[in-house]
C-alpha positions in Angstrom: -9.5 17.2 -6.6 -6.8 18.9 -4.5 -5.4 22.2 -5.8 -1.6 21.9 -6.0 -1.4 25.5 -4.9 -3.2 24.8 -1.7 -1.3 24.9 1.6 -0.3 21.4 2.5 -2.0 20.1 5.6 0.6 20.1 8.4 0.9 17.1 10.7 1.0 18.1 14.4 4.3 17.3 16.1 2.4 15.4 18.8 0.8 13.1 16.2 4.2 12.5 14.5 5.7 11.6 17.9 2.8 9.2 18.6 3.3 7.6 15.1 7.0 7.2 15.8 6.3 5.6 19.2 3.8 3.3 17.6 6.3 2.4 14.9 8.9 1.4 17.6 6.4 -0.5 19.7 5.1 -2.3 16.6 8.6 -3.2 15.5 9.3 -4.9 18.9 6.1 -6.8 18.7 6.8 -7.8 15.1 10.1 -9.5 16.0 8.3 -11.5 18.7 5.4 -12.5 16.3 7.9 -13.4 13.6 9.6 -15.8 15.9 6.3 -17.2 17.1 4.8 -17.7 13.6 8.0 -19.3 12.4 7.9 -21.8 15.3 4.3 -22.6 14.6 5.0 -23.3 11.0 7.7 -25.7 12.1 5.3 -27.5 14.5 2.7 -27.7 11.7 5.3 -29.3 9.4 6.1 -32.0 12.1 2.4 -32.6 12.7 1.8 -33.0 9.0 4.6 -35.6 8.8 3.2 -37.5 11.8 -0.4 -37.6 10.6 0.1 -38.0 6.9 -2.8 -39.7 5.2 -5.5 -38.1 7.5 -7.4 -36.1 4.9 -9.3 -33.9 7.3 -6.3 -33.1 9.3 -4.2 -32.4 6.2 -6.8 -29.9 5.0 -6.9 -28.2 8.4 -3.1 -28.0 8.5 -3.0 -26.6 4.9 -5.4 -23.9 5.8 -3.5 -23.0 9.0 -0.2 -23.0 7.1 -1.6 -20.6 4.5 -2.8 -18.1 7.2 0.4 -18.3 9.1 2.5 -17.8 6.0 0.5 -14.7 5.2 1.1 -13.4 8.8 4.8 -14.1 8.5 5.0 -12.2 5.2 3.1 -9.2 6.7 5.4 -9.1 9.7 8.6 -9.4 7.7 7.5 -6.7 5.2 7.0 -4.4 8.2 10.4 -5.3 9.6 12.1 -4.7 6.3 10.8 -1.1 6.1 13.2 1.6 7.3 12.1 4.8 8.8 12.0 7.7 6.3 14.3 10.6 6.6 17.4 12.1 5.0 18.0 13.1 1.4 17.3 10.0 -0.7 16.1 11.8 -3.9 17.5 10.4 -7.1 16.5 8.7 -10.3 13.6 6.2 -9.8 12.4 3.6 -12.3 8.7 3.4 -11.6 8.5 0.0 -13.4 11.1 -1.5 -11.0 9.3 0.2 -8.1 6.0 -1.3 -9.0 7.7 -4.7 -9.3 8.9 -4.4 -5.7 5.4 -3.3 -4.6 3.9 -6.3 -6.3 6.3 -8.7 -4.4 5.5 -7.0 -1.1 1.7 -7.3 -1.7 1.7 -10.9 -2.6 0.0 -12.8 0.1 -0.6 -9.7 2.3 -3.9 -8.3 1.1 -7.1 -10.1 2.1 -8.6 -12.5 -0.4 -11.6 -10.2 -1.0 -9.3 -7.8 -2.8 -8.3 -8.9 -6.2 -5.4 -6.8 -7.4 -3.1 -6.6 -10.4 0.0 -4.4 -10.8 1.1 -4.1 -14.5 4.8 -3.7 -14.7 6.0 -2.2 -18.1 8.9 -3.8 -20.0 10.6 -0.5 -20.6 12.0 2.0 -18.1 9.8 4.8 -16.8 12.2 7.1 -15.1 11.3 10.0 -12.7 13.1 11.9 -10.0 12.1 11.3 -6.5 12.6 9.3 -3.3 12.0 5.6 -4.0 11.2 4.8 -0.4 8.6 7.6 -0.1 7.1 6.7 -3.5 6.8 3.0 -2.5 5.1 4.0 0.8 2.7 6.3 -1.1 1.7 3.5 -3.5 1.3 0.8 -0.9 -0.6 3.0 1.5 -3.0 4.1 -1.2 -3.7 0.5 -2.1 -4.5 -0.4 1.5 -6.6 2.7 2.0 -8.6 1.7 -1.1 -9.3 -1.7 0.5 -10.7 0.1 3.6 -13.3 1.9 1.5 -15.5 -1.2 1.4 -14.9 -3.1 4.6 -15.6 -6.8 4.1 -16.6 -6.3 0.5 -15.0 -7.6 -2.7 -12.9 -5.2 -4.7 -10.7 -5.1 -7.9 -7.7 -2.9 -8.0 -5.5 -2.4 -11.0 -2.2 -0.4 -10.9 -0.7 0.8 -14.2 1.5 3.4 -15.8 0.6 5.4 -18.9 1.7 8.7 -20.6 0.3 11.7 -18.8 -2.0 14.3 -20.3 0.8 16.9 -20.5 4.0 16.5 -22.6 6.8 15.0 -20.6 4.6 13.6 -17.9 3.6 10.0 -17.0 0.7 8.9 -14.9 0.5 6.3 -12.2 -3.1 5.0 -12.1 -5.0 3.0 -9.6 -8.4 1.8 -11.0 -10.9 0.4 -8.5 -14.1 -1.4 -9.0 -16.3 -2.5 -6.0 -20.0 -2.9 -5.3 -21.0 -0.7 -2.4 -18.3 1.9 -3.1 -19.3 4.8 -0.8 -20.5 8.1 -2.4 -17.9 10.0 -0.6 -15.0 7.7 -1.6 -13.2 10.5 -3.4 -13.4 12.9 -0.5 -12.2 10.3 2.0 -9.0 10.0 0.0 -8.5 13.7 -0.2 -9.7 15.3 3.0 -7.9 14.2 6.2 -10.8 15.8 8.1 -13.1 12.9 7.1 -10.7 10.3 8.7 -12.2 8.6 11.8 -9.4 9.5 14.1 -6.4 11.8 14.4 -3.8 9.2 13.5 -5.5 8.3 10.2 -5.9 11.9 9.5 -2.2 12.6 10.1 -1.3 9.6 7.9 -3.4 10.8 5.0 -2.0 14.3 5.3 1.5 12.8 5.3 0.7 10.9 2.0 -0.5 14.2 0.4 2.7 15.9 1.6 4.8 13.1 -0.1 2.9 13.7 -3.3 3.5 17.4 -3.1 7.2 16.9 -2.5 7.3 15.0 -5.8 5.6 17.8 -7.7 2.3 16.0 -8.0 -1.1 15.7 -6.3 -3.7 13.0 -6.0 -6.4 13.2 -8.6 -9.6 11.3 -8.2 -12.5 10.7 -10.5 -15.6 8.5 -10.4 -16.3 6.5 -13.5 -19.6 5.2 -12.3 -21.3 4.1 -9.1 -18.9 1.2 -8.6 -15.7 2.6 -10.2 -13.0 5.0 -9.1 -9.7 6.1 -10.6 -6.8 7.6 -8.7 -3.9 9.1 -10.6 -0.6 10.8 -9.9 1.3 12.6 -12.6 5.2 12.7 -12.5 7.7 14.5 -14.7 9.4 11.9 -16.8 13.2 11.9 -17.2 14.9 11.3 -20.4 16.0 7.6 -20.8 
């Protein structure tokens, strides 16, 4: 568990510049891919109409369409993201935020990851930057999926009252066979990341949590289970 009083790991300016360059290059490629995938989906629709009744071809077209639609969603989600920056701190309804995250994740995670985001009926209000908090939640979910490459995994995201008065907790519960013994440390220590870019990304996620008055807590609940939690100060409804 990270100590909230620890000095936040700084991200080298060079790495930030590299990440910004990568973001700009990826955005340009994403526009091209979006146009390409959209065109391919149109061609598949025409082929489907022309060869209707051919069962084998229809199955193949359906499979290709599913994969292309997933690619389109991934690309468009990336294009919809705005660069972070500026003062965007305000009142955030975590329930609505989770609902948006759920929409963004639909069709984007690989099938081996079974996930569920539980959105409460009532408002769970906190103070923060909605864009940063959204990035934090989505990035953690994708990082969890990387812990067991190629393996099946169950992820559940939920909200519950925190351990302290006036707090609420965002929880990510994970179950997966083959969960590495150092899974907790890999989510906490940027030094365990395989390259400088991933290390800088993880350090940035911890910095976002720190800016929101919280820190990532991790706990093993067994050889195949892991819980992540972030505690936020709840605002009065």
